[in-house]
N, C-alpha and C positions, 0 to 999 in steps of 0.2 A: 803344053797347054793343060794337059791333064793335071799337072801339079798346080797349075793356076786355078783350075776348077776346084781342086781339093782345098787349096788355100782359101779360095773365096768361100767355099762351102763351110769350111771350119770357121772362117771369120764370121760368116752369117750366123752360124749356129751359136758361136760365142756371143755375138751381138744380141741375138734373140734371147738366149739364156740369160745374159747380163741384164737386158731390158726387163725380162720377166722377174728376175730376182730383185732388182732395184726397187720396183714398186712394192714387193712383199716386204723388203727391209724398211722402206719408207712407211708402208702401211703399219708395220709392227711398231716402228718408232712413233707414228701418229697415234696408234692405239695406246701406247705407253704414255704419250703426252696427254691424250684425252683422259686416261685414267688418272694421271697425275693432276691434271687441271680439275677433274671432277672432285678429287680428294681436296685439293686446294679450295675449290668452290664450296665444298661442304664445310671445311674449316672456317672459311670466311663467313659463310652463312651462320654458322654457330657463333662466331665472334660478333656478327651483326646482331643476332638475337640477344646475346649477352649484353651488348652495348645498348640495345633498345630497352632491355629490362633495367639496366643501370640508369639510363636517361629517364625512364618512367619513374623509378624510385627517387631520382633527384628532383623531378618535377613535383611528385607527391610531397616530398620533404619540404621543398621550397614553398608549396602552397600551404602546408601546415605551418611553417615558420611565418609566412605572410599573415595567416590568420591569427597566430599568436601575437605578432607585432601589432596587428590591428586591435586585438583585444587589450593588449598592454596600453596602446594609445588611448583607447576608450577608458580603461581603468585610470590612466593618468589624468584624463579630463575629469573623471568623477572625483578623484582625490583632490585635484585642484579646486573643484567646486566645494568640496567639503572643507578644504583648508580656508577658503574664503568665508564660509559660514562660521567656522571656528574663529577666524580673525575678527569677524563682525561681533561674535559673542564676547570675545576678549575685550574688544573696544567698548562694548556696552558695559561690561563688568568694570572696566577701568573708569568709565564715566560715573558709574554708580558708586564705586569706591571713592572717587574724588568728591562726589556730592555728599557722601557720608562723612568724609573728612571735613568738608566745608561745614556741614550741619553740626558736626562735633565741635568744631572751632566756635561756631555761633553759639552753641549750647554752653560751652565753657565760658564764653564771654558773658552770656546772659546770667549764668550761675555766679560768676565773679561779681557782676554788677549787683545782683540780688544780695550776695553776701556783704558787699560794701554797704548797701542800703540797710541791711540788718545791723551791721556794726554801727552805722550812724544812728539808727533807731535805738540801739542799746546805749550808746553814749548819751543820746538825748534823754532816754528814760532814766539813765543813771543820774544825769544832771537834775532832772525833775525830782527824782527821789531824794537826792541830797537837798534840793530846795525845799521839798516838803518836810524833810526831817528838820531842817533848820527852822522852817516856819512853825512846825509843831513845837520844837524846843523853845522857840521865842515866845510862843503863846503860853507854854507851860511856865516859863520864867516870869512872864508878865501877868499871869493870872493871880488873883488874890489867893492867899495862903489857904483859905478854907475850901476852895473849889478844887483843890488838887486832889 
């Protein structure tokens, strides 16, 4: 029985020693895991901070681009309005040129008619002059010889 007590005693000592070392190993493993998790958490926090800065930059850039697109849209509307003004001015100039062309045609027609009237008047005056010459010649020929 003595051997039995010694065996049980040894077994109990081994059991107690094993139970006490197991938690130390597990505690060591847990500490290592906590340190590893802490490092991983720090890395993740750094990555989250970098990601949040990147997202903030993206938001700022997108806001800037949105503002530029809005200003381009406003500029496009202004350009469209100015194009309409220019189109109206061109239309007015076209109408003015057409009226000048019409006035020019009318003036040409008036000048042509006046020239025609002047030619008719010249022909009529030429005919009258010839008639007067003939009339004077006839008077001279019929006049008595002493009155010449």
